[in-house]
Biopython code that builds the backbone (N, CA, C, O; Angstrom):
import numpy as np
from Bio.PDB.StructureBuilder import StructureBuilder

atoms = [
    (1, "LYS", "N", (-65.311, 1.973, 28.218)),
    (1, "LYS", "CA", (-66.444, 1.853, 29.148)),
    (1, "LYS", "C", (-67.194, 2.870, 28.842)),
    (1, "LYS", "O", (-68.361, 2.640, 29.162)),
    (2, "PHE", "N", (-67.024, 4.052, 28.291)),
    (2, "PHE", "CA", (-67.541, 4.969, 27.861)),
    (2, "PHE", "C", (-68.368, 5.316, 26.436)),
    (2, "PHE", "O", (-69.151, 6.233, 26.184)),
    (3, "ALA", "N", (-67.791, 4.020, 25.470)),
    (3, "ALA", "CA", (-68.701, 3.715, 23.957)),
    (3, "ALA", "C", (-67.958, 4.857, 23.570)),
    (3, "ALA", "O", (-68.829, 5.637, 23.185)),
    (4, "MET", "N", (-66.705, 5.491, 23.428)),
    (4, "MET", "CA", (-66.211, 6.797, 22.610)),
    (4, "MET", "C", (-65.369, 6.009, 21.434)),
    (4, "MET", "O", (-64.574, 5.073, 21.511)),
    (5, "VAL", "N", (-66.015, 6.996, 19.978)),
    (5, "VAL", "CA", (-65.730, 6.296, 18.866)),
    (5, "VAL", "C", (-64.186, 7.070, 18.343)),
    (5, "VAL", "O", (-63.309, 6.521, 17.677)),
    (6, "ALA", "N", (-64.180, 7.927, 18.661)),
    (6, "ALA", "CA", (-62.786, 8.791, 18.466)),
    (6, "ALA", "C", (-62.696, 9.804, 19.576)),
    (6, "ALA", "O", (-63.183, 10.898, 19.291)),
    (7, "PRO", "N", (-62.238, 9.694, 20.645)),
    (7, "PRO", "CA", (-62.092, 10.186, 21.303)),
    (7, "PRO", "C", (-60.384, 11.395, 21.482)),
    (7, "PRO", "O", (-59.238, 11.015, 21.244)),
    (8, "ASP", "N", (-60.661, 12.327, 21.791)),
    (8, "ASP", "CA", (-59.417, 13.595, 22.172)),
    (8, "ASP", "C", (-59.999, 13.551, 24.105)),
    (8, "ASP", "O", (-61.046, 13.836, 24.685)),
    (9, "VAL", "N", (-58.655, 13.040, 24.524)),
    (9, "VAL", "CA", (-58.563, 13.062, 25.918)),
    (9, "VAL", "C", (-57.004, 13.980, 26.406)),
    (9, "VAL", "O", (-55.822, 13.681, 26.234)),
    (10, "GLN", "N", (-57.810, 15.467, 27.223)),
    (10, "GLN", "CA", (-56.532, 16.199, 27.191)),
    (10, "GLN", "C", (-56.631, 16.270, 28.880)),
    (10, "GLN", "O", (-57.545, 15.664, 29.439)),
    (11, "ILE", "N", (-55.555, 17.109, 29.731)),
    (11, "ILE", "CA", (-55.733, 17.599, 30.913)),
    (11, "ILE", "C", (-56.275, 18.651, 31.430)),
    (11, "ILE", "O", (-55.507, 19.603, 31.295)),
    (12, "ASP", "N", (-57.425, 18.991, 32.064)),
    (12, "ASP", "CA", (-57.845, 20.198, 32.568)),
    (12, "ASP", "C", (-57.512, 21.441, 33.389)),
    (12, "ASP", "O", (-58.050, 22.016, 34.335)),
    (13, "ASP", "N", (-56.305, 21.648, 32.583)),
    (13, "ASP", "CA", (-55.641, 22.318, 33.468)),
    (13, "ASP", "C", (-54.806, 23.781, 32.348)),
    (13, "ASP", "O", (-53.744, 24.398, 32.436)),
    (14, "GLY", "N", (-55.716, 23.808, 31.596)),
    (14, "GLY", "CA", (-55.496, 25.325, 31.112)),
    (14, "GLY", "C", (-54.419, 25.218, 29.908)),
    (14, "GLY", "O", (-54.699, 25.870, 28.902)),
    (15, "LYS", "N", (-53.264, 24.498, 29.896)),
    (15, "LYS", "CA", (-52.044, 24.082, 29.060)),
    (15, "LYS", "C", (-52.961, 23.375, 27.967)),
    (15, "LYS", "O", (-52.918, 23.917, 26.862)),
    (16, "GLY", "N", (-53.833, 22.190, 28.092)),
    (16, "GLY", "CA", (-54.034, 21.611, 26.611)),
    (16, "GLY", "C", (-52.927, 20.546, 26.552)),
    (16, "GLY", "O", (-52.184, 20.280, 25.607)),
    (17, "THR", "N", (-52.983, 20.018, 27.732)),
    (17, "THR", "CA", (-51.648, 18.809, 27.301)),
    (17, "THR", "C", (-52.376, 17.300, 26.697)),
    (17, "THR", "O", (-52.585, 16.463, 27.575)),
    (18, "ILE", "N", (-52.625, 17.056, 25.786)),
    (18, "ILE", "CA", (-53.183, 16.015, 25.198)),
    (18, "ILE", "C", (-52.602, 14.686, 25.494)),
    (18, "ILE", "O", (-51.403, 14.425, 25.400)),
    (19, "LEU", "N", (-53.769, 13.656, 25.951)),
    (19, "LEU", "CA", (-53.032, 12.295, 26.471)),
    (19, "LEU", "C", (-53.731, 11.466, 25.079)),
    (19, "LEU", "O", (-52.935, 10.707, 24.526)),
    (20, "ILE", "N", (-54.888, 11.523, 24.568)),
    (20, "ILE", "CA", (-54.798, 10.831, 23.586)),
    (20, "ILE", "C", (-55.756, 11.642, 22.360)),
    (20, "ILE", "O", (-56.711, 12.389, 22.573)),
    (21, "SER", "N", (-55.278, 11.311, 21.253)),
    (21, "SER", "CA", (-55.586, 12.161, 20.322)),
    (21, "SER", "C", (-56.753, 11.270, 19.081)),
    (21, "SER", "O", (-56.357, 10.129, 18.844)),
    (22, "SER", "N", (-57.611, 11.533, 18.588)),
    (22, "SER", "CA", (-58.468, 11.031, 17.455)),
    (22, "SER", "C", (-57.669, 10.745, 16.382)),
    (22, "SER", "O", (-58.104, 9.855, 15.651)),
    (23, "GLU", "N", (-56.508, 11.298, 16.041)),
    (23, "GLU", "CA", (-55.828, 11.930, 15.117)),
    (23, "GLU", "C", (-54.819, 10.606, 15.018)),
    (23, "GLU", "O", (-53.832, 10.402, 15.725)),
    (24, "GLU", "N", (-55.119, 10.114, 14.394)),
    (24, "GLU", "CA", (-54.231, 8.465, 13.998)),
    (24, "GLU", "C", (-52.493, 8.860, 14.332)),
    (24, "GLU", "O", (-51.881, 9.776, 13.784)),
    (25, "GLY", "N", (-52.053, 8.120, 15.137)),
    (25, "GLY", "CA", (-50.524, 8.590, 15.205)),
    (25, "GLY", "C", (-50.236, 9.811, 16.410)),
    (25, "GLY", "O", (-49.336, 10.010, 17.226)),
    (26, "GLU", "N", (-51.037, 10.242, 16.179)),
    (26, "GLU", "CA", (-50.535, 11.560, 17.293)),
    (26, "GLU", "C", (-50.234, 11.741, 18.496)),
    (26, "GLU", "O", (-49.691, 12.770, 18.898)),
    (27, "THR", "N", (-50.605, 10.588, 19.355)),
    (27, "THR", "CA", (-50.449, 10.430, 20.647)),
    (27, "THR", "C", (-50.068, 9.136, 20.750)),
    (27, "THR", "O", (-50.296, 8.634, 21.851)),
    (28, "GLU", "N", (-49.459, 8.312, 19.786)),
    (28, "GLU", "CA", (-48.988, 6.847, 19.720)),
    (28, "GLU", "C", (-48.340, 6.776, 21.324)),
    (28, "GLU", "O", (-48.679, 6.231, 22.375)),
    (29, "ALA", "N", (-47.229, 7.637, 20.878)),
    (29, "ALA", "CA", (-45.771, 7.702, 22.389)),
    (29, "ALA", "C", (-46.205, 7.591, 23.741)),
    (29, "ALA", "O", (-45.599, 7.250, 24.757)),
    (30, "ASN", "N", (-47.318, 7.930, 23.551)),
    (30, "ASN", "CA", (-47.858, 8.098, 24.928)),
    (30, "ASN", "C", (-48.840, 7.096, 25.612)),
    (30, "ASN", "O", (-49.423, 7.223, 26.689)),
    (31, "ASN", "N", (-48.879, 5.949, 24.614)),
    (31, "ASN", "CA", (-49.743, 4.397, 24.951)),
    (31, "ASN", "C", (-48.927, 3.604, 25.998)),
    (31, "ASN", "O", (-49.705, 2.785, 26.487)),
    (32, "HIS", "N", (-47.722, 3.486, 26.547)),
    (32, "HIS", "CA", (-47.149, 2.884, 27.906)),
    (32, "HIS", "C", (-46.883, 3.914, 28.394)),
    (32, "HIS", "O", (-45.697, 3.720, 28.127)),
    (33, "ARG", "N", (-46.862, 5.005, 28.947)),
    (33, "ARG", "CA", (-46.842, 6.101, 29.760)),
    (33, "ARG", "C", (-47.830, 5.840, 30.599)),
    (33, "ARG", "O", (-48.882, 5.451, 30.093)),
    (34, "LYS", "N", (-47.739, 6.009, 32.351)),
    (34, "LYS", "CA", (-48.447, 5.759, 32.634)),
    (34, "LYS", "C", (-48.856, 7.672, 33.090)),
    (34, "LYS", "O", (-48.280, 8.621, 32.558)),
    (35, "LEU", "N", (-49.773, 7.775, 33.985)),
    (35, "LEU", "CA", (-50.367, 9.062, 34.160)),
    (35, "LEU", "C", (-49.748, 9.497, 35.244)),
    (35, "LEU", "O", (-49.856, 10.723, 35.282)),
    (36, "SER", "N", (-49.050, 9.015, 36.301)),
    (36, "SER", "CA", (-48.253, 10.172, 36.953)),
    (36, "SER", "C", (-47.504, 10.795, 35.767)),
    (36, "SER", "O", (-47.483, 12.019, 35.641)),
    (37, "ASP", "N", (-46.912, 10.014, 34.929)),
    (37, "ASP", "CA", (-45.932, 10.664, 34.097)),
    (37, "ASP", "C", (-46.436, 12.114, 33.692)),
    (37, "ASP", "O", (-45.517, 12.852, 33.336)),
    (38, "PHE", "N", (-47.447, 12.562, 33.676)),
    (38, "PHE", "CA", (-47.947, 13.635, 32.573)),
    (38, "PHE", "C", (-48.330, 14.419, 34.349)),
    (38, "PHE", "O", (-48.798, 15.545, 34.181)),
    (39, "GLY", "N", (-48.252, 14.158, 35.409)),
    (39, "GLY", "CA", (-48.204, 14.703, 36.570)),
    (39, "GLY", "C", (-49.795, 14.665, 37.031)),
    (39, "GLY", "O", (-50.257, 15.428, 37.879)),
    (40, "ILE", "N", (-50.579, 13.617, 36.312)),
    (40, "ILE", "CA", (-51.698, 13.161, 36.940)),
    (40, "ILE", "C", (-51.971, 12.633, 38.196)),
    (40, "ILE", "O", (-51.627, 11.454, 38.282)),
    (41, "ARG", "N", (-52.546, 13.169, 39.349)),
    (41, "ARG", "CA", (-52.762, 12.608, 40.793)),
    (41, "ARG", "C", (-54.113, 12.796, 40.972)),
    (41, "ARG", "O", (-55.011, 13.179, 40.222)),
    (42, "ASN", "N", (-54.076, 12.488, 41.988)),
    (42, "ASN", "CA", (-55.580, 12.394, 42.966)),
    (42, "ASN", "C", (-56.199, 14.254, 42.710)),
    (42, "ASN", "O", (-55.689, 15.348, 42.955)),
    (43, "GLY", "N", (-57.530, 13.805, 42.103)),
    (43, "GLY", "CA", (-57.700, 14.836, 41.995)),
    (43, "GLY", "C", (-57.917, 15.602, 40.596)),
    (43, "GLY", "O", (-58.954, 16.201, 40.311)),
    (44, "THR", "N", (-57.070, 15.522, 39.974)),
    (44, "THR", "CA", (-56.460, 15.705, 38.434)),
    (44, "THR", "C", (-57.934, 15.280, 37.745)),
    (44, "THR", "O", (-58.567, 14.226, 37.819)),
    (45, "ARG", "N", (-58.266, 16.757, 36.920)),
    (45, "ARG", "CA", (-59.669, 16.746, 36.247)),
    (45, "ARG", "C", (-59.156, 16.286, 34.818)),
    (45, "ARG", "O", (-58.165, 16.849, 34.353)),
    (46, "LEU", "N", (-59.807, 15.261, 34.090)),
    (46, "LEU", "CA", (-59.491, 15.297, 32.741)),
    (46, "LEU", "C", (-60.851, 15.266, 31.585)),
    (46, "LEU", "O", (-61.935, 14.702, 31.733)),
    (47, "GLN", "N", (-60.394, 16.028, 30.486)),
    (47, "GLN", "CA", (-61.596, 16.240, 29.863)),
    (47, "GLN", "C", (-61.452, 15.193, 28.611)),
    (47, "GLN", "O", (-60.434, 14.752, 28.078)),
    (48, "ALA", "N", (-62.873, 14.946, 28.328)),
    (48, "ALA", "CA", (-62.767, 13.770, 26.840)),
    (48, "ALA", "C", (-63.729, 14.169, 25.964)),
    (48, "ALA", "O", (-64.799, 14.549, 26.440)),
    (49, "ASP", "N", (-63.543, 14.161, 24.548)),
    (49, "ASP", "CA", (-64.380, 14.723, 23.947)),
    (49, "ASP", "C", (-64.322, 13.280, 22.653)),
    (49, "ASP", "O", (-63.434, 12.472, 22.381)),
    (50, "ASP", "N", (-65.676, 13.487, 22.129)),
    (50, "ASP", "CA", (-65.621, 12.450, 21.291)),
    (50, "ASP", "C", (-66.691, 13.362, 20.168)),
    (50, "ASP", "O", (-67.909, 13.206, 20.079)),
    (51, "PHE", "N", (-65.979, 14.173, 19.502)),
    (51, "PHE", "CA", (-66.593, 15.107, 18.556)),
    (51, "PHE", "C", (-67.678, 13.849, 17.325)),
    (51, "PHE", "O", (-68.756, 14.165, 16.822)),
    (52, "LEU", "N", (-67.246, 13.028, 17.207)),
    (52, "LEU", "CA", (-67.850, 12.229, 16.308)),
    (52, "LEU", "C", (-69.473, 12.334, 16.633)),
    (52, "LEU", "O", (-70.283, 12.893, 15.894)),
    (53, "GLN", "N", (-69.826, 11.589, 18.069)),
    (53, "GLN", "CA", (-71.007, 12.160, 18.948)),
    (53, "GLN", "C", (-71.444, 13.211, 19.194)),
    (53, "GLN", "O", (-72.666, 13.356, 19.219)),
    (54, "ASP", "N", (-70.694, 14.137, 19.419)),
    (54, "ASP", "CA", (-70.781, 15.366, 19.820)),
    (54, "ASP", "C", (-70.949, 14.930, 21.517)),
    (54, "ASP", "O", (-72.058, 15.131, 22.014)),
    (55, "TYR", "N", (-70.093, 14.465, 22.205)),
    (55, "TYR", "CA", (-70.201, 13.826, 23.315)),
    (55, "TYR", "C", (-68.695, 14.323, 23.914)),
    (55, "TYR", "O", (-67.565, 14.265, 23.429)),
    (56, "THR", "N", (-69.333, 14.952, 25.484)),
    (56, "THR", "CA", (-67.944, 15.279, 26.382)),
    (56, "THR", "C", (-68.268, 14.771, 27.650)),
    (56, "THR", "O", (-69.393, 14.662, 28.137)),
    (57, "LEU", "N", (-66.692, 14.333, 28.369)),
    (57, "LEU", "CA", (-66.556, 13.700, 29.412)),
    (57, "LEU", "C", (-66.187, 14.690, 30.116)),
    (57, "LEU", "O", (-65.634, 15.568, 29.452)),
    (58, "LEU", "N", (-66.323, 14.985, 31.739)),
    (58, "LEU", "CA", (-65.171, 15.714, 32.559)),
    (58, "LEU", "C", (-65.216, 14.386, 33.453)),
    (58, "LEU", "O", (-66.171, 13.724, 33.858)),
    (59, "ILE", "N", (-63.702, 14.228, 33.626)),
    (59, "ILE", "CA", (-63.104, 12.988, 34.282)),
    (59, "ILE", "C", (-62.652, 13.627, 35.480)),
    (59, "ILE", "O", (-61.866, 14.562, 35.325)),
    (60, "ASN", "N", (-63.060, 13.248, 36.888)),
    (60, "ASN", "CA", (-62.224, 13.431, 37.898)),
    (60, "ASN", "C", (-61.772, 12.547, 38.923)),
    (60, "ASN", "O", (-62.433, 11.942, 39.766)),
    (61, "VAL", "N", (-60.013, 12.577, 38.632)),
    (61, "VAL", "CA", (-58.835, 11.300, 38.812)),
    (61, "VAL", "C", (-59.406, 11.408, 40.444)),
    (61, "VAL", "O", (-59.742, 12.446, 41.015)),
    (62, "LEU", "N", (-59.408, 10.223, 40.921)),
    (62, "LEU", "CA", (-59.059, 9.962, 42.423)),
    (62, "LEU", "C", (-58.406, 8.761, 42.799)),
    (62, "LEU", "O", (-58.674, 7.731, 42.180)),
    (63, "HIS", "N", (-57.693, 8.751, 43.606)),
    (63, "HIS", "CA", (-56.469, 7.725, 43.918)),
    (63, "HIS", "C", (-57.449, 6.910, 44.639)),
    (63, "HIS", "O", (-58.522, 7.455, 44.898)),
    (64, "SER", "N", (-57.235, 5.494, 45.070)),
    (64, "SER", "CA", (-57.817, 4.396, 45.349)),
    (64, "SER", "C", (-56.582, 3.153, 45.779)),
    (64, "SER", "O", (-55.732, 2.709, 45.007)),
    (65, "GLU", "N", (-56.729, 2.866, 46.856)),
    (65, "GLU", "CA", (-55.629, 1.867, 47.182)),
    (65, "GLU", "C", (-57.200, 0.842, 47.796)),
    (65, "GLU", "O", (-56.754, 0.007, 48.583)),
    (66, "ASP", "N", (-58.332, 0.725, 47.707)),
    (66, "ASP", "CA", (-58.918, -0.592, 47.979)),
    (66, "ASP", "C", (-60.050, -1.322, 46.835)),
    (66, "ASP", "O", (-61.199, -1.752, 46.930)),
    (67, "LEU", "N", (-58.983, -1.191, 45.662)),
    (67, "LEU", "CA", (-59.609, -1.582, 44.193)),
    (67, "LEU", "C", (-59.765, -3.205, 44.463)),
    (67, "LEU", "O", (-59.061, -3.520, 45.422)),
    (68, "GLU", "N", (-60.318, -4.075, 44.029)),
    (68, "GLU", "CA", (-60.398, -5.500, 44.171)),
    (68, "GLU", "C", (-59.281, -5.789, 43.474)),
    (68, "GLU", "O", (-58.772, -5.014, 42.665)),
    (69, "LYS", "N", (-58.740, -7.206, 43.826)),
    (69, "LYS", "CA", (-57.783, -7.828, 43.133)),
    (69, "LYS", "C", (-57.893, -7.503, 41.519)),
    (69, "LYS", "O", (-59.001, -7.392, 40.994)),
    (70, "ASP", "N", (-56.699, -7.361, 40.783)),
    (70, "ASP", "CA", (-56.984, -7.279, 39.485)),
    (70, "ASP", "C", (-57.768, -6.123, 38.797)),
    (70, "ASP", "O", (-57.716, -5.969, 37.577)),
    (71, "VAL", "N", (-58.401, -5.421, 39.509)),
    (71, "VAL", "CA", (-59.023, -4.134, 38.906)),
    (71, "VAL", "C", (-58.351, -2.900, 39.037)),
    (71, "VAL", "O", (-58.016, -2.377, 40.100)),
    (72, "GLU", "N", (-58.108, -2.302, 37.476)),
    (72, "GLU", "CA", (-57.434, -1.257, 37.915)),
    (72, "GLU", "C", (-57.629, 0.039, 37.714)),
    (72, "GLU", "O", (-56.905, 1.035, 37.734)),
    (73, "PHE", "N", (-59.335, -0.279, 37.413)),
    (73, "PHE", "CA", (-59.872, 1.120, 37.971)),
    (73, "PHE", "C", (-61.406, 1.231, 37.699)),
    (73, "PHE", "O", (-61.889, 0.845, 36.634)),
    (74, "GLU", "N", (-62.100, 1.735, 38.632)),
    (74, "GLU", "CA", (-63.244, 2.113, 38.575)),
    (74, "GLU", "C", (-63.930, 3.112, 38.164)),
    (74, "GLU", "O", (-63.457, 4.210, 38.457)),
    (75, "VAL", "N", (-65.137, 3.097, 37.430)),
    (75, "VAL", "CA", (-66.183, 4.150, 37.278)),
    (75, "VAL", "C", (-67.366, 4.298, 37.779)),
    (75, "VAL", "O", (-68.333, 3.678, 37.334)),
    (76, "VAL", "N", (-67.453, 5.257, 38.911)),
    (76, "VAL", "CA", (-68.163, 6.269, 39.748)),
    (76, "VAL", "C", (-68.921, 7.213, 39.685)),
    (76, "VAL", "O", (-68.429, 8.334, 39.816)),
    (77, "GLY", "N", (-70.330, 7.077, 39.470)),
    (77, "GLY", "CA", (-71.070, 8.664, 39.320)),
    (77, "GLY", "C", (-71.960, 7.918, 37.733)),
    (77, "GLY", "O", (-71.978, 6.795, 37.229)),
    (78, "ASP", "N", (-72.540, 9.123, 37.420)),
    (78, "ASP", "CA", (-73.563, 9.149, 36.699)),
    (78, "ASP", "C", (-72.594, 9.103, 35.429)),
    (78, "ASP", "O", (-71.628, 9.809, 35.136)),
    (79, "THR", "N", (-73.418, 7.619, 34.538)),
    (79, "THR", "CA", (-72.913, 7.476, 33.494)),
    (79, "THR", "C", (-73.883, 7.218, 32.144)),
    (79, "THR", "O", (-74.702, 6.331, 32.386)),
    (80, "PRO", "N", (-73.993, 7.730, 30.876)),
    (80, "PRO", "CA", (-75.365, 8.066, 30.244)),
    (80, "PRO", "C", (-75.295, 6.261, 29.529)),
    (80, "PRO", "O", (-74.548, 5.386, 29.090)),
    (81, "GLU", "N", (-76.845, 6.658, 29.885)),
    (81, "GLU", "CA", (-77.492, 5.248, 29.770)),
    (81, "GLU", "C", (-77.328, 4.535, 28.141)),
    (81, "GLU", "O", (-77.172, 3.316, 28.072)),
    (82, "LYS", "N", (-77.375, 5.403, 26.815)),
    (82, "LYS", "CA", (-77.100, 4.934, 25.772)),
    (82, "LYS", "C", (-76.488, 6.579, 24.732)),
    (82, "LYS", "O", (-77.219, 7.438, 24.241)),
    (83, "VAL", "N", (-75.033, 6.515, 24.700)),
    (83, "VAL", "CA", (-74.226, 7.178, 24.070)),
    (83, "VAL", "C", (-74.475, 7.037, 22.537)),
    (83, "VAL", "O", (-74.847, 6.008, 21.973)),
    (84, "GLY", "N", (-74.197, 8.294, 21.931)),
    (84, "GLY", "CA", (-74.480, 8.191, 19.996)),
    (84, "GLY", "C", (-74.874, 9.682, 19.913)),
    (84, "GLY", "O", (-74.968, 10.499, 20.829)),
    (85, "PRO", "N", (-75.079, 9.832, 18.603)),
    (85, "PRO", "CA", (-75.635, 11.036, 18.257)),
    (85, "PRO", "C", (-76.861, 11.565, 18.542)),
    (85, "PRO", "O", (-77.901, 10.940, 18.334)),
    (86, "LYS", "N", (-76.813, 13.012, 19.146)),
    (86, "LYS", "CA", (-77.633, 13.509, 19.511)),
    (86, "LYS", "C", (-79.321, 13.329, 18.181)),
    (86, "LYS", "O", (-79.345, 13.400, 16.953)),
    (87, "PRO", "N", (-80.322, 13.122, 19.068)),
    (87, "PRO", "CA", (-81.547, 13.345, 18.005)),
    (87, "PRO", "C", (-81.607, 14.394, 16.745)),
    (87, "PRO", "O", (-80.875, 15.302, 17.139)),
    (88, "SER", "N", (-81.970, 14.675, 15.751)),
    (88, "SER", "CA", (-81.982, 15.835, 15.355)),
    (88, "SER", "C", (-83.545, 16.252, 15.636)),
    (88, "SER", "O", (-84.501, 15.675, 16.155)),
    (89, "GLU", "N", (-83.332, 17.549, 15.033)),
    (89, "GLU", "CA", (-85.063, 17.914, 15.061)),
    (89, "GLU", "C", (-85.776, 17.330, 14.238)),
    (89, "GLU", "O", (-85.271, 17.032, 13.155)),
    (90, "PRO", "N", (-87.294, 16.963, 14.541)),
    (90, "PRO", "CA", (-88.265, 16.932, 13.383)),
    (90, "PRO", "C", (-87.905, 17.979, 12.406)),
    (90, "PRO", "O", (-87.628, 19.148, 12.674)),
    (91, "THR", "N", (-87.943, 17.416, 11.218)),
    (91, "THR", "CA", (-88.028, 18.286, 9.532)),
    (91, "THR", "C", (-89.510, 18.747, 9.342)),
    (91, "THR", "O", (-89.842, 19.927, 9.231)),
    (92, "SER", "N", (-90.404, 17.623, 9.317)),
    (92, "SER", "CA", (-91.641, 17.529, 9.205)),
    (92, "SER", "C", (-92.531, 18.789, 10.106)),
    (92, "SER", "O", (-92.749, 18.863, 11.315)),
    (93, "LYS", "N", (-92.922, 19.703, 8.991)),
    (93, "LYS", "CA", (-93.518, 20.912, 9.653)),
    (93, "LYS", "C", (-94.492, 21.102, 8.554)),
    (93, "LYS", "O", (-94.211, 21.115, 7.355)),
    (94, "ASN", "N", (-96.064, 21.297, 9.262)),
    (94, "ASN", "CA", (-97.085, 22.002, 8.120)),
    (94, "ASN", "C", (-96.509, 23.142, 7.319)),
    (94, "ASN", "O", (-96.068, 24.074, 7.990)),
    (95, "ILE", "N", (-96.410, 23.266, 5.653)),
    (95, "ILE", "CA", (-96.249, 24.305, 5.445)),
    (95, "ILE", "C", (-97.324, 24.942, 4.526)),
    (95, "ILE", "O", (-97.508, 24.171, 3.584)),
    (96, "THR", "N", (-97.875, 25.718, 4.456)),
    (96, "THR", "CA", (-98.895, 26.559, 3.779)),
    (96, "THR", "C", (-98.231, 27.540, 3.196)),
    (96, "THR", "O", (-97.557, 28.362, 3.818)),
    (97, "ASN", "N", (-98.389, 27.515, 1.886)),
    (97, "ASN", "CA", (-97.969, 28.642, 0.693)),
    (97, "ASN", "C", (-96.631, 28.875, 0.951)),
    (97, "ASN", "O", (-96.089, 29.979, 0.901)),
    (98, "GLY", "N", (-96.125, 27.864, 1.217)),
    (98, "GLY", "CA", (-94.362, 27.802, 0.789)),
    (98, "GLY", "C", (-94.311, 28.729, 2.460)),
    (98, "GLY", "O", (-93.778, 29.838, 2.489)),
    (99, "SER", "N", (-94.579, 28.458, 3.027)),
    (99, "SER", "CA", (-93.977, 29.305, 4.864)),
    (99, "SER", "C", (-94.613, 28.636, 5.719)),
    (99, "SER", "O", (-95.711, 28.080, 5.674)),
    (100, "ASP", "N", (-93.633, 28.755, 6.721)),
    (100, "ASP", "CA", (-94.042, 28.260, 7.853)),
    (100, "ASP", "C", (-94.634, 28.993, 9.146)),
    (100, "ASP", "O", (-94.562, 28.646, 10.325)),
    (101, "ASP", "N", (-95.151, 29.942, 8.656)),
    (101, "ASP", "CA", (-95.213, 31.333, 9.977)),
    (101, "ASP", "C", (-96.648, 30.876, 9.742)),
    (101, "ASP", "O", (-97.286, 31.913, 9.921)),
    (102, "GLY", "N", (-97.508, 29.923, 9.447)),
    (102, "GLY", "CA", (-99.275, 29.851, 10.036)),
    (102, "GLY", "C", (-99.910, 30.662, 9.122)),
    (102, "GLY", "O", (-101.055, 31.005, 9.414)),
    (103, "ALA", "N", (-99.415, 31.070, 8.033)),
    (103, "ALA", "CA", (-99.980, 31.666, 7.119)),
    (103, "ALA", "C", (-101.316, 30.898, 6.893)),
    (103, "ALA", "O", (-101.454, 29.945, 7.660)),
    (104, "GLN", "N", (-102.241, 31.084, 6.086)),
    (104, "GLN", "CA", (-103.594, 30.154, 5.970)),
    (104, "GLN", "C", (-103.802, 31.122, 4.484)),
    (104, "GLN", "O", (-103.554, 32.322, 4.373)),
    (105, "PRO", "N", (-104.400, 30.069, 3.277)),
    (105, "PRO", "CA", (-104.123, 30.516, 2.116)),
    (105, "PRO", "C", (-106.127, 31.320, 2.161)),
    (105, "PRO", "O", (-107.194, 31.018, 2.695)),
    (106, "SER", "N", (-105.530, 32.560, 1.113)),
    (106, "SER", "CA", (-106.769, 33.768, 1.103)),
    (106, "SER", "C", (-107.861, 32.448, 1.095)),
    (106, "SER", "O", (-107.582, 31.345, 0.625)),
    (107, "THR", "N", (-109.291, 32.849, 1.782)),
    (107, "THR", "CA", (-110.729, 32.287, 0.798)),
    (107, "THR", "C", (-111.915, 33.305, 0.249)),
    (107, "THR", "O", (-113.000, 33.018, -0.257)),
    (108, "SER", "N", (-111.269, 34.716, 0.555)),
    (108, "SER", "CA", (-112.255, 36.131, -0.166)),
    (108, "SER", "C", (-112.128, 35.807, -1.545)),
    (108, "SER", "O", (-111.242, 35.398, -2.295)),
    (109, "ARG", "N", (-113.111, 36.075, -1.603)),
    (109, "ARG", "CA", (-113.853, 36.006, -3.040)),
    (109, "ARG", "C", (-113.830, 37.406, -3.404)),
    (109, "ARG", "O", (-114.383, 38.278, -2.734)),
    (110, "GLY", "N", (-113.170, 37.619, -4.499)),
    (110, "GLY", "CA", (-113.185, 39.151, -5.290)),
    (110, "GLY", "C", (-113.407, 39.532, -6.682)),
    (110, "GLY", "O", (-113.528, 38.557, -7.424)),
    (111, "LYS", "N", (-113.478, 40.444, -7.132)),
    (111, "LYS", "CA", (-113.916, 40.314, -8.629)),
    (111, "LYS", "C", (-113.235, 39.665, -9.371)),
    (111, "LYS", "O", (-113.631, 39.381, -10.502)),
    (112, "TYR", "N", (-111.824, 39.208, -8.808)),
    (112, "TYR", "CA", (-110.918, 38.741, -10.255)),
    (112, "TYR", "C", (-111.196, 36.714, -10.126)),
    (112, "TYR", "O", (-110.528, 35.912, -10.778)),
    (113, "GLN", "N", (-112.200, 36.365, -9.239)),
    (113, "GLN", "CA", (-112.198, 35.272, -9.095)),
    (113, "GLN", "C", (-113.381, 34.811, -10.616)),
    (113, "GLN", "O", (-113.666, 33.635, -10.843)),
]
sb = StructureBuilder()
sb.init_structure("model")
sb.init_model(0)
sb.init_chain("A")
sb.init_seg("    ")
for serial, (resi, resn, name, xyz) in enumerate(atoms, 1):
    if name == "N":
        sb.init_residue(resn, " ", resi, " ")
    sb.init_atom(name, np.array(xyz, "f"), 0.0, 1.0, " ", f" {name:<3s}", serial, name[0])
structure = sb.get_structure()
């Protein structure tokens, strides 16, 4: 749902309990467990990071009995329009005399010209 490539998800409780790891096999045993097995309940906060995309989400878990049939979860709130690597700063600058401090070449005429 969040277009994460290599997510790491942990409970945001200061203990660092990792639910999903981008390291292959590290949290595979968690795949069949329920959130309640980790003590996650209404009001629990999760932190999801995708290092490859420099992308972090804070997720507030809210329990609801009012979901439509066959709907397991619902995402409510602001989600990014486009997820991906942050654009890099433009690298093309006007460089004069090998410096980018705005100095201009000398135009004075001296006795050595």
